[in-house]
N, C-alpha and C positions, 0 to 999 in steps of 0.2 A: 503494500501500500504506500502511496506518495505522501510525503509529511505535506500537511495541509498548512502553510505559512504565508503570511502576506508579506510581500517581500515589495521594495524599488526596482522601477523597470530595469537599472544596471544591473541589479541582481539576478532577476528573472531572466535577462538577454544571457548570461553566464550560466545558470541554470540549464536552461536550453542546449546553450552548445555544450555543455558538460555531457547532458543526454545523448546528445547525437555525436560528439566525439566518442561514449565507450560502445555505440553502435556500430561501430566503422568497422569491416571486412578486411577491407586494404592490410596488406603486409606492411609495415614500415620499412624506409629505406635504413640501412645501417646508419648512413652519414647523417641521420637526421636526431641519431643518441647522442650521449653525453658517454663517450668510452674510453677507456685507457688505451694510447696508442703509441706506437715505435716512433721514432723521428721521422720516419716516414711515411707517417699516417695509418696504420696495418692497426687492424684493433688486438686489441690483447686479449681482450674479454672471451673464454668461450662461453658462449650461451648456453651449451648442452652439457651435461656430464660427460666426461669420457666413458666407451663403451662398458668398460671393466668395474666402474665407480658406483655406487651404490648411493646416492644422496639421501640426506635427511628432509625433512620438506617441513616449508615455514610460510610464512605470511605475514603482510605489515598493512594496516591501514593507512591508506591516503584521504583524511578527512577535507572536508569542504564545509567551511559556515558561514553563513549569512553576518556583517556585522561593518557597520559604519558605510552603509551602502555599495560595498561588494562581497564576495567570496573570499576566504581568508586559511589559511591552511597551517596546521600545527605541527612544530618538529620538535624533537628530542635531541638532546647533548648527553648520550652516551654515558654511563659512570664507569668511572674509573678501576670499579670493583669488579667489572664484567670480564669473562675471558675473552673473547673475542670484539673487534671493533669499538675496544675502548675509546672514548673521546670522541669519537666522530658523530656528526650530525645523524640521524636516520629517522625515521619514523614509526611508530608504535608497532610493536611486532614481536613475533618468537615463534618457536619450534609447533608444530601443529603434537595435538594431546589426541589419545585416541578418542574420549569423550567428544571432541571438539564434531562439529558439523561441517566438515570440509574447509578448504582455506577461509570461507568466509565466517565461518564459527571462531577461528582459531584468530583472526585478525580482532574480533569484536572481543574477546575473552582478553586479550593482550591488552587491547587498547584501554579497557577496562583497569586491569591492572597497573599498568605502566600511569596512565593520565585520568583514571575516573571517568574515562567516557561511559556515557550512559548508553545499552546496547539499545534499548527502545525509541531512545530520540535520532537513532542514525538510519536512515534510508540506503541501503546498499543500491548502487548505480551498475556497478559491472565491475569487472577486474581488468587488469593489463597482462602483457605476454609476460608468463611466466619466466625466469630464467637460472642459473646456476651462478653459485657464489664460492669461487674453488677455497678459499681461506678456513672457512666455515663449512663446505661440503653440503650446502643446503640448494635445494632448488626451490626459489622464492616467488610467491605469487604475490601480487599487489593487489589488494582490494580496495576501491572506490566507493565512498561512500559521501552521502550528505548530511548533515547534522542539522536537528530542528533548535535554530537559534545559537548561541554562542554558548560554548560548552564553560563550564566551571574546569578548568584544568588543576589535575593533584597530581605533581607528578612522583611518583615510586621512589626515594632517596638511594634504594637498593639498587635500581635500573636506570636510574635518570637524573643527570646530574643537572641539569636544567631544562624549561622547555618554552619556546616560543613561537610566534607564528608570525607570519606572513601573507601579505595579499597576493591574489592570485596574479593581478597585474605585473606584480615584480615578477614571477616566473616569466611571463609572457614578454618581458621587456629585454630585448640582445643584450642590453647594454650590461646586464647582469650576469649575462656567463662572461667566463676566460678561463685564460689555458696557462701553463708554467710546465716548466722539462723539472722532472722530480728525479732524484735518484732512487729508485725503488729495488729492492733487492738485489742490488749489485751494479742494475741496468738505468739509464738516463731514459726515461719515456715522458708523452704528454699527457698530462693530467688537467682534463677540464673539469669546470666546477660552476657552479653559482655561489655568488658572494651576494651572501644575505645575513644581515644583522650582526655585520664582523668575522663569519664564519665561511669558511671553506666547504662548500656540500657537494662530496665528490663521491666515487665509488658508486656503489649500490643504488646510493638515495639519488644520487645524481641521474644513474640510468632512469632510475622509475619516473622524477619528473621529468625530464626530456623527452619521454615516451608522452605523458600528459599532454605537457604542452604540444609536439608535433601533431598530437591528434586533434587536440583545438584550434588550432592553426589549419587542420585541414578542413574542418568545416566553418571556416572565417573568424575565429574569435583570433582580436591582438590585444596586444596593451592600451 
């Protein structure tokens, strides 16, 4: 059931674009995604696990909510206590439990545990492309949801160092995307990232956000 919330014309346009973007069947071009690349521009991220590897399964929630006449997206700074991806900006999420109702159930449960997002306030719009994350051996499914109003974020200090939100228009602004050459596991690589609130949002989170941005641009939404 769709959430019945009275919104401004701008928010309505963004929500309509979001729904249309999640209904796209066409495969995205790799060049539209923010991927780690070698110095020649070749992608360094395998989107599927090697044939001999059995990955774990996980999900994250990419949640959009209306506030101040536009849609916003909450992000988390992962706690230094975590064993993987510590100190990185991410979306709320984690590994799938046997009792979860698929990736959607995992994403909603993790968002509640990490940020206090009330599941009943979230309308699930769809999912983005699932992909493999080698360092944690996870096959990750991004779930996209729309929240009823502005959520009251309650970060769990065991998992989340901090939480902050950014407007959707900031993600759509090409000036938000930057690239640097980093030393990574002994090699120099090109690292694209979103510059958001003083953080460099790169890796898996940048990949997810860039797919959402690409889909929104395909249906005509811009900053």
